[in-house]
C-alpha positions as CSV (number, residue, x, y, z in Angstrom):
1,M,-52.9,-31.7,5.5
2,A,-51.9,-34.0,8.4
3,F,-49.6,-36.8,7.6
4,N,-48.4,-40.0,9.5
5,L,-44.7,-40.9,9.2
6,L,-43.7,-44.4,10.5
7,W,-40.1,-45.4,11.6
8,P,-40.5,-49.3,11.7
9,L,-36.9,-49.9,12.5
10,I,-35.1,-47.1,14.4
11,R,-32.5,-47.6,17.2
12,W,-31.6,-44.2,18.4
13,S,-31.7,-44.1,22.2
14,D,-33.1,-40.6,22.7
15,N,-36.6,-39.2,22.2
16,Y,-36.3,-38.3,18.5
17,E,-36.3,-34.7,18.8
18,A,-34.5,-34.2,15.5
19,E,-37.0,-36.1,13.6
20,R,-40.0,-34.5,15.2
21,E,-38.5,-30.8,14.9
22,T,-37.9,-31.5,11.2
23,A,-41.3,-33.0,10.6
24,G,-42.9,-29.9,12.3
25,E,-46.7,-29.4,13.2
26,G,-49.3,-31.5,11.5
27,V,-47.1,-34.6,11.3
28,D,-47.7,-37.6,13.4
29,C,-44.4,-39.5,13.9
30,V,-44.5,-43.1,15.1
31,F,-41.2,-44.9,16.1
32,A,-40.4,-48.5,16.6
33,A,-37.4,-50.5,17.4
34,R,-38.7,-53.5,15.4
35,P,-41.2,-53.9,12.7
36,D,-43.1,-56.5,14.9
37,Q,-43.7,-53.7,17.4
38,V,-45.8,-51.7,14.8
39,T,-49.5,-52.2,15.3
40,D,-51.8,-53.1,12.3
41,E,-53.4,-49.7,12.8
42,Q,-50.0,-48.1,12.5
43,W,-49.3,-49.8,9.2
44,A,-52.5,-48.7,7.8
45,A,-52.2,-45.1,8.8
46,A,-48.8,-44.7,7.5
47,D,-48.4,-42.1,4.7
48,G,-44.7,-42.6,4.5
49,L,-42.0,-45.1,5.8
50,I,-38.5,-44.2,6.9
51,S,-36.0,-47.0,7.4
52,G,-32.6,-48.2,6.7
53,P,-33.1,-51.9,6.2
54,D,-36.1,-53.2,4.5
55,P,-38.7,-53.2,7.2
56,I,-41.6,-54.8,5.6
57,A,-42.0,-58.6,5.5
58,E,-44.4,-60.0,2.8
59,E,-47.2,-60.4,5.2
60,N,-47.2,-56.8,6.2
61,L,-47.5,-55.5,2.6
62,S,-51.2,-55.8,2.7
63,K,-51.5,-53.8,5.8
64,L,-50.1,-50.4,4.1
65,E,-53.4,-48.9,3.1
66,K,-52.2,-45.3,2.6
67,C,-48.2,-45.5,2.2
68,R,-47.0,-43.5,-0.6
69,I,-43.3,-43.5,-0.1
70,L,-40.4,-45.3,1.5
71,V,-37.2,-43.4,2.3
72,T,-33.9,-45.0,3.3
73,P,-32.1,-42.2,5.0
74,K,-28.7,-43.1,3.6
75,V,-26.8,-43.5,0.2
76,G,-26.9,-47.3,-0.2
77,F,-30.1,-49.2,-0.7
78,D,-28.9,-52.6,-1.5
79,N,-30.7,-54.0,1.6
80,I,-34.2,-52.9,0.4
81,D,-36.2,-54.9,-2.2
82,I,-36.9,-52.0,-4.4
83,E,-38.7,-54.1,-6.9
84,K,-41.2,-55.3,-4.4
85,F,-42.1,-51.8,-3.5
86,G,-42.4,-50.9,-7.1
87,R,-44.8,-53.6,-7.6
88,I,-47.2,-51.9,-5.2
89,G,-46.7,-48.5,-6.5
90,I,-44.5,-47.2,-3.6
91,P,-41.4,-45.2,-4.6
92,V,-38.3,-45.9,-2.8
93,C,-36.0,-42.9,-2.4
94,N,-32.6,-42.5,-0.8
95,V,-30.6,-39.6,0.6
96,P,-27.4,-39.3,-1.7
97,D,-26.0,-36.1,-0.1
98,Y,-25.9,-37.7,3.4
99,G,-22.3,-38.4,4.6
100,T,-20.6,-37.3,1.5
101,Q,-18.0,-35.1,3.0
102,D,-17.5,-37.4,6.0
103,V,-16.8,-40.5,3.8
104,A,-14.4,-38.6,1.6
105,D,-12.6,-37.3,4.7
106,H,-12.3,-40.9,6.1
107,A,-11.0,-42.3,2.8
108,M,-8.4,-39.5,2.7
109,G,-7.5,-40.2,6.4
110,L,-6.8,-43.9,5.5
111,L,-4.8,-42.8,2.5
112,L,-2.7,-40.3,4.6
113,S,-2.3,-42.7,7.5
114,L,-1.0,-45.4,5.2
115,M,1.2,-43.4,2.9
116,K,2.8,-41.3,5.6
117,G,3.1,-44.3,8.2
118,I,1.2,-42.2,10.9
119,S,-0.3,-45.4,12.6
120,R,3.0,-47.3,12.1
121,Y,5.2,-44.9,13.7
122,D,2.7,-44.5,16.7
123,H,2.6,-48.3,17.1
124,V,6.3,-48.7,17.1
125,L,6.9,-45.9,19.5
126,R,4.5,-47.3,21.9
127,K,6.3,-50.6,21.9
128,N,9.7,-49.2,22.0
129,P,9.8,-45.6,23.2
130,T,13.5,-45.4,22.5
131,S,13.2,-46.2,18.8
132,W,13.5,-43.2,16.7
133,E,13.5,-44.8,13.1
134,Q,11.9,-42.3,10.5
135,M,13.0,-44.0,7.2
136,D,11.7,-47.5,7.6
137,H,8.3,-47.1,6.3
138,P,7.6,-49.3,3.3
139,L,4.6,-47.2,1.8
140,A,6.1,-43.9,2.0
141,L,5.6,-41.8,-1.2
142,R,5.5,-38.1,-1.6
143,L,1.8,-37.4,-2.4
144,S,2.4,-34.6,-5.1
145,A,4.4,-37.2,-7.0
146,A,1.5,-40.0,-6.8
147,K,-0.9,-41.1,-9.2
148,L,-4.4,-41.6,-7.8
149,G,-7.2,-43.6,-9.4
150,I,-10.8,-43.2,-8.5
151,V,-13.3,-45.9,-9.3
152,G,-16.7,-44.4,-9.3
153,L,-16.9,-40.6,-9.8
154,G,-20.2,-40.0,-8.1
155,R,-20.7,-37.5,-5.2
156,I,-18.1,-39.2,-2.9
157,G,-15.7,-39.9,-5.6
158,T,-15.8,-36.5,-6.7
159,A,-15.3,-35.1,-3.1
160,M,-12.4,-37.5,-2.8
161,T,-10.9,-36.3,-6.3
162,L,-11.0,-32.6,-4.9
163,R,-9.3,-33.7,-1.7
164,C,-6.5,-35.4,-3.6
165,K,-6.0,-32.6,-6.0
166,A,-5.5,-30.2,-3.2
167,F,-2.5,-32.5,-2.2
168,G,-1.1,-32.1,-5.8
169,M,-1.9,-35.6,-6.8
170,D,-2.4,-36.6,-10.5
171,V,-6.0,-38.1,-10.7
172,S,-7.6,-40.4,-13.1
173,F,-10.9,-42.1,-12.8
174,Y,-12.8,-45.2,-14.0
175,D,-16.6,-44.8,-14.4
176,P,-18.4,-46.0,-17.5
177,Y,-21.7,-44.3,-16.5
178,K,-20.3,-40.8,-16.0
179,S,-21.1,-38.5,-18.8
180,N,-18.4,-37.1,-21.2
181,G,-16.9,-33.9,-19.9
182,S,-16.7,-34.9,-16.2
183,D,-13.1,-35.3,-16.6
184,L,-12.8,-31.7,-18.1
185,A,-14.8,-30.1,-15.4
186,L,-12.4,-31.4,-12.8
187,N,-9.3,-31.5,-14.8
188,I,-8.6,-35.0,-14.3
189,K,-8.0,-38.0,-16.8
190,R,-10.7,-40.6,-17.8
191,V,-9.6,-44.2,-18.4
192,E,-11.6,-46.9,-20.1
193,S,-10.9,-50.0,-18.0
194,L,-10.2,-51.0,-14.5
195,E,-7.1,-52.8,-15.6
196,E,-5.7,-49.5,-17.1
197,L,-6.6,-47.7,-13.9
198,F,-4.9,-50.2,-11.7
199,A,-1.8,-50.5,-14.1
200,T,-1.1,-46.8,-13.9
201,S,-2.1,-45.7,-10.3
202,D,-0.1,-45.6,-7.1
203,I,-3.1,-45.4,-5.0
204,I,-6.9,-46.7,-6.0
205,S,-9.8,-45.3,-4.0
206,L,-13.2,-47.3,-4.4
207,H,-16.5,-45.3,-4.5
208,V,-19.0,-47.4,-6.2
209,P,-22.5,-48.6,-4.9
210,L,-23.2,-52.1,-4.3
211,S,-25.1,-53.9,-7.1
212,V,-25.1,-57.1,-8.9
213,E,-22.7,-55.4,-11.3
214,T,-20.2,-54.1,-8.8
215,R,-20.1,-57.3,-6.5
216,D,-16.5,-58.5,-6.4
217,L,-15.9,-55.8,-9.0
218,I,-12.3,-55.7,-7.8
219,N,-11.3,-59.3,-8.1
220,A,-8.1,-61.3,-8.6
221,E,-8.0,-60.5,-12.4
222,V,-8.3,-56.9,-11.9
223,L,-5.7,-57.0,-8.9
224,S,-3.3,-58.8,-11.1
225,H,-2.9,-55.7,-13.3
226,A,-1.8,-53.6,-10.3
227,K,1.3,-51.3,-10.6
228,P,3.7,-52.8,-8.2
229,G,3.5,-51.0,-4.9
230,L,-0.2,-49.9,-5.2
231,V,-2.1,-49.0,-2.2
232,L,-6.0,-49.6,-2.1
233,I,-8.6,-47.8,-0.2
234,N,-12.1,-48.9,0.2
235,A,-14.8,-46.9,2.0
236,A,-17.6,-47.9,-0.3
237,R,-19.0,-51.3,0.2
238,G,-17.2,-54.4,1.5
239,E,-18.6,-56.7,-1.1
240,V,-17.3,-54.8,-4.1
241,L,-13.8,-56.0,-3.2
242,D,-12.8,-59.8,-3.0
243,I,-10.7,-59.5,0.1
244,D,-9.4,-63.2,-0.3
245,A,-7.9,-62.1,-3.7
246,L,-6.7,-58.9,-1.8
247,H,-5.0,-61.1,0.8
248,D,-3.2,-63.0,-1.9
249,A,-2.2,-59.8,-3.7
250,I,-0.7,-58.3,-0.6
251,K,1.1,-61.4,0.5
252,S,2.6,-61.8,-2.9
253,G,3.7,-58.2,-3.0
254,Q,1.4,-57.2,-6.0
255,I,-0.4,-54.9,-3.7
256,A,1.7,-52.9,-1.0
257,G,-1.3,-52.0,1.4
258,A,-4.9,-51.3,2.0
259,G,-7.1,-49.2,3.9
260,L,-10.6,-50.7,4.5
261,D,-13.6,-49.2,6.3
262,V,-15.8,-51.8,4.8
263,L,-15.8,-55.6,4.8
264,P,-17.8,-58.3,3.1
265,E,-19.0,-59.6,6.5
266,E,-19.4,-57.2,9.5
267,P,-18.3,-57.4,12.3
268,L,-15.0,-59.1,11.5
269,N,-15.1,-62.7,10.2
270,M,-11.9,-64.3,11.6
271,D,-12.4,-67.1,8.9
272,R,-11.1,-64.5,6.2
273,P,-7.3,-65.0,5.9
274,L,-6.7,-61.3,5.5
275,V,-8.7,-60.5,8.7
276,S,-7.0,-63.3,10.7
277,A,-3.6,-62.2,9.6
278,W,-4.3,-58.5,10.5
279,V,-5.7,-59.4,13.8
280,N,-2.7,-61.6,14.6
281,E,-0.2,-59.0,13.3
282,E,1.5,-61.5,11.1
283,D,4.8,-60.1,9.9
284,W,4.0,-59.8,6.3
285,I,0.9,-57.7,6.9
286,K,2.1,-55.6,9.7
287,D,1.6,-51.7,9.0
288,R,0.3,-52.5,5.4
289,V,-3.5,-52.8,6.4
290,L,-5.7,-50.4,8.2
291,I,-9.2,-51.5,9.2
292,T,-11.8,-49.2,10.7
293,P,-15.5,-50.4,11.7
294,H,-17.6,-49.1,8.8
295,S,-17.0,-45.7,10.6
296,A,-16.4,-43.5,7.5
297,F,-19.9,-42.0,7.6
298,Y,-19.7,-40.8,11.2
299,T,-19.7,-37.4,12.6
300,P,-22.4,-35.8,14.7
301,Q,-23.3,-33.8,11.7
302,S,-23.8,-36.7,9.6
303,V,-25.8,-38.4,12.0
304,Y,-28.1,-35.4,12.1
305,D,-28.4,-35.5,8.3
306,M,-29.3,-39.1,8.4
307,R,-32.1,-38.4,10.9
308,T,-33.6,-35.5,9.2
309,K,-32.9,-35.5,5.4
310,G,-35.2,-38.5,5.0
311,V,-38.0,-36.7,6.7
312,T,-37.6,-33.7,4.3
313,V,-37.7,-36.0,1.1
314,A,-40.7,-37.8,2.4
315,L,-42.7,-34.7,3.2
316,K,-41.8,-32.9,0.1
317,Y,-43.3,-35.7,-2.0
318,L,-46.4,-36.0,0.4
319,R,-47.1,-32.3,0.3
320,T,-46.0,-31.4,-3.4
321,G,-45.8,-34.6,-5.3
322,R,-42.1,-33.7,-6.0
323,L,-40.1,-37.0,-5.9
324,E,-36.5,-36.8,-5.3
325,N,-33.8,-39.4,-5.5
326,C,-36.3,-42.2,-6.5
327,V,-34.2,-45.4,-7.0
328,N,-37.0,-47.8,-8.2
329,E,-38.5,-45.9,-10.8
330,A,-38.0,-48.6,-13.3
331,F,-40.2,-50.9,-11.1
332,L,-43.0,-48.6,-10.3
333,S,-46.4,-49.6,-11.4
334,D,-49.2,-47.1,-10.7
335,R,-48.0,-44.7,-8.0
336,R,-50.1,-44.3,-5.0
């Protein structure tokens, strides 16, 4: 049976060979840089949609005559109205195994660079090649003596846990949705509150999705419980961390430093005090904060996964009826 797959919002600059090869024969692939470039006939013919951001304005919903699935080819789905698609019987699926290793690697890289002073020493030597100070790094701590706290023990949180255990770190986690026994399987500790995790950890790494519940999850109240000298890593979603509260906590000395791959507004919002202080290299923040441009996901391998895994999920459902990684099951009415 032939199928039509539609990418109504895709911005790669090549000829989409990866997508076409994964789809194989008998699948008509249609690519558009913007939803308004999709014709009414293409909306009507689509059996499945593959898109990161929500590609369908309300006026286009009625044009979907055959569509049976929408796949967002990444982990997060906070920028898709999953309830809207559920009302018209279209499952929304994500790709939770895309970028798992890459994001964990990046979080570990931020941790290592901060704790070992790698970027600091590089920066100092570039400015003063005659300087050879090795013992002036304020965040230095032997990793095998450090206590790490993981917020969110999903796929990426677990991958980060394994990396940190390999360095000999003592790992604890907070995740009220994780089933009992997860701590035993990984030989780590479970704590029952964020406040306890922050109070007992030298380093905290965030690995939770963005939702109504997790927005500003790490706020001034939580940060106030931090163990003095704590270093915070966020490679999850920018909105789970109140960076204005983080600014105050670092400036007061409650938090020693932070590695941030994600921010509440991207690109940089210079109206945020933390961002402004970092860009201007104010003395109190120098060498205590690292910011990267939402790049934790990126390797050539992860981009290939992003471009192909969504195709596989969509076609598996269209061909066999097997639905994987559905994120709007609670909202689905009669499925198409």
